[in-house]
N, C-alpha and C positions, 0 to 999 in steps of 0.2 A: 181636203184629201179624199180621193175616191175610195169607195168600198167595193168588195167583190162578193159574188154570190156565195153564201156560206155553204151551199150544197157542194161546192167545189173544194172545200177545205181539205178533205182527206187526200185529194189528188193534186194539190198545188205543186207546180214546178216553177219556182221563181227564177230559174235559169233560162226558161223559155222566153225568147224575145216577145212573143205575142202576149205573154202574161202582163207586160208593162204597157201595152198599147193604150189603155184607158187611163193611165196615171198622169196626173199633172207633172210637168217637167220644170224644175227650177234651173235657171242658167245664169242668174244675176249674181255670180260670185266675183269677188274682187280681192285685191291685196292693197288695202288703203295705205300701207306703210312702204310700198315698193313701187317705183315708177315703171319698172320693166313689165312688159306684157306677160300675162299668165295663160296657161293652156285652158281651153274650154272645158268646163265641168258641167255635167248634167246630173241632177239628183231627182229621183222619182220615189214616191212612197204610195203604198196601198195598205188597206187593212180589211180584215174580216172579223168574225166574232172571236177567233182564236189567236190571230197573229197580226203584228205590224210588220210589213215588208218594206225594205229599203234597197235602193239601187243607186250606186255612184258609177258614172262613166266619165273617166278622165282622159281627155284626148292628148295623151303623152306617151311616147314610147321610150324615152330616155329615163328609165326608172332606176332609182338608187335604193338598194336594200343593204343594210348593215347585217352581215351574216356571221359576225364573230360568235354569237350564241343566240339563244332564244329568250334572253332576258328582256325586261321592260326597257332597259337602256338601249338595247339593240333596236327594238321597235321604235323607240323615240328618236333614233337617228336615221330612220328610213322614211322614204316617201309613204304617205299614208292618208287615209280619210278619217274623219272624226264625227261622232254623234254624241252630243251632251243632252241630258234631260234634267230639268230642275223641278223640284217640288214646289218652289215658290220664288218670288222675285228676290228674296234675301239670300238665295242660293244655300239654304241650310236645311237639308243637304242638296247636292246634285250628283249625277252619276255620269261617268265618262266612258266612252268606247272609242278606242283608237285602233284602227285596223290597217295593217300594211298590205302590200300587193301580193304577199304570199299567204295571206289569211291569218297571220298571227294577231292576236287580240291583246291589247293593253286595256284592261277594265279596272276601274277604281271608283271609290266613293270619295266625294270631296265636300269641303265646307269653305266658307269665305276665306279670302286671303291665301288661296292656294294651299289649303290644309288638306293634303291628300292621304287617303288610306289605301295603300297598295295591297294590303292583306285582304281587302274585300274583293269578291268576284261576283259577276253576274251569275245567277244560278245556271249550272252547266247545261241542263237539258232544256233551258228556256231561251236559248239563243243558238243560231246556226248561221255560219258565214261561208260563202263561196267566192272564189276569185277566178278571173279568166282574162285573157288578152287577145287582141287581134292586131292587124297591121297598123292601126292608127290609135289605139286606146287600150286602157285596162279597165276592168270592171270589178268592183267590190260590192257584193250584194248579200242580203241575208234576211232573216226573220227573227223577231223578238216576240215572245208570247205576250198576249194581252194580259194574262193573269199576272205575269211578273211585273208588268208596268203598273197594274192595279196594286199589287202587294207593296210596291215601293212608293205608292201614293202619287204617281206621276200623271194619271188621267183624271182631270177635273173639268166638270162642265163639258164633257165630251171633247176635250182638247188636250194636246200635249205641248208643253213649252220646251223647245229644242234649239240647240245650236248645231249648225252644219258647217264643217270646216274641212280644210285639207292642208297638208304640209308638203312642200316640194323642196328637195335638197339638190343643190347644184354646186359644181366645182367652182370655187372662187379663186381669185388671183393668188391667194396664199396656199393654194393646193389643198385646202380643207373644204369639206362639204358644208355649205351654209343653207339654212332653211328660208324659204319664202312662205309666209303665213297667209292663208286664203280663207275668207269667210263669206257665208251667205248674207249675214247682216253686218253692216259696218258698225263696230262698237264705239266709234268716235273716240279712240284713245290715241295718245301721241306715239306710243310704242305698241307692238303686237301684244294683245291680251285677249284670249278667248274666255278666260275665267272671270267673267264680269257680267253683270245682269244685262247690260246693253248689247251683248253679243247674241242674245237668244231671240228667236221668233216663235210663231205658234202654228201648230198643225191642227186643223179642225177635223175631227174624225166623223 
């Protein structure tokens, strides 16, 4: 993962397209449990001494958002992107960020076997998210402070172990919206499961 000049830190505008020109781009996303084609996804990340920056661009304009309220249930029933960070391969603990296209964040701490603590939140001033859309795609991007990643013991040997995912809801024959689960790393499970060690990859800072 590329770094940026720390002299620019105070003036960073991660919504500026030119900011991402030097970032590596991940496009090898798939839905191993679904034979239907998925929309193209581009994921980029950069870092400096103060922040880890991320950018999802999803080439999809048929976006579903559950607007009944601003609860985690509502976010969980909406099209969204997801970033998980683990402290170790045993997933004890790991931290989850699920962000929908309106910028709502479902953040929680987790332990093995889907033991979720929804009372935990990422420190408020240590994360910032922005969303936008154009004629062919939507973008979810943001920054996470390096200090918060260090405080959570997530940076080790100059690396982050992360899962990068997306959920797409489509109207099914039963007139209910059903999710398609999309992952950067194929976890090699029979059914969709992001909450497993094999779904994580590594970012070298």
